[in-house]
C-alpha positions as CSV (number, residue, x, y, z in Angstrom):
1,X,0.0,0.0,0.0
2,X,1.6,3.3,-1.1
3,X,1.8,6.3,1.2
4,X,0.1,9.3,-0.4
5,X,1.7,12.8,-0.5
6,X,-1.0,14.0,1.9
7,X,-0.1,11.3,4.4
8,X,3.6,12.3,4.1
9,X,2.7,15.9,4.5
10,X,0.6,15.2,7.6
11,X,3.4,13.2,9.1
12,X,5.9,16.0,8.4
13,X,3.5,18.5,9.9
14,X,3.0,16.3,13.0
15,X,6.8,16.0,13.4
16,X,7.2,19.8,13.1
17,X,4.6,20.4,15.7
18,X,6.3,18.0,18.1
19,X,9.6,19.7,17.5
20,X,8.1,23.1,18.1
21,X,6.5,21.8,21.4
22,X,9.9,20.3,22.4
23,X,11.7,23.5,21.7
24,X,9.1,25.5,23.7
25,X,9.2,23.1,26.6
26,X,13.1,23.1,26.6
27,X,13.1,26.9,26.6
28,X,10.8,27.0,29.6
29,X,12.9,24.5,31.4
30,X,16.0,26.6,30.6
31,X,14.3,29.7,32.0
32,X,13.4,27.9,35.2
33,X,16.9,26.5,35.5
34,X,18.4,29.9,35.0
35,X,16.2,31.4,37.8
36,X,17.2,28.6,40.1
37,X,20.9,29.1,39.3
38,X,20.5,32.8,40.0
39,X,19.0,32.0,43.3
40,X,21.6,29.4,44.1
41,X,24.4,31.8,43.3
42,X,22.8,34.5,45.5
43,X,22.6,32.0,48.3
44,X,26.2,30.9,47.9
45,X,27.2,34.6,48.1
46,X,25.2,35.0,51.3
47,X,26.7,31.8,52.8
48,X,30.2,32.9,51.8
49,X,29.7,36.3,53.6
50,X,28.2,34.6,56.7
51,X,31.2,32.1,56.7
52,X,33.7,35.0,56.6
53,X,31.8,36.8,59.5
54,X,31.8,33.5,61.5
55,X,35.6,33.2,60.9
56,X,36.1,36.7,62.1
57,X,34.0,36.1,65.2
58,X,35.9,32.8,65.9
59,X,39.2,34.7,65.6
60,X,38.0,37.3,68.1
61,X,36.8,34.7,70.6
62,X,40.1,32.8,70.2
63,X,42.1,36.0,70.9
64,X,39.9,36.7,74.0
65,X,40.3,33.2,75.3
66,X,44.0,33.3,74.8
67,X,44.2,36.7,76.6
68,X,42.1,35.3,79.5
69,X,44.4,32.2,79.7
70,X,47.4,34.5,79.8
71,X,45.9,36.6,82.6
72,X,45.0,33.4,84.5
73,X,48.5,32.0,84.0
74,X,49.9,35.2,85.4
75,X,47.7,35.1,88.4
76,X,48.6,31.5,89.0
77,X,52.3,32.3,88.7
78,X,51.9,35.3,91.1
79,X,50.2,33.1,93.7
80,X,53.0,30.5,93.5
81,X,55.7,33.1,94.2
């Protein structure tokens, strides 16, 4: 049974419509992915800033503890003398 030109054209039209829909869906998915990426990059920036702040705070606490230990050590040495 031979395939008519109309059947071939209908098949081509159907494939083109599926391709158009696939392209449309892919673009929408890309847009969503780009928005998610932008949000993730923003969150990474926030976390990096928070991490740096925590490092600074940790260093301050470390210095204060060392100073307190030095003072305590001096008091201990004075009481032994």
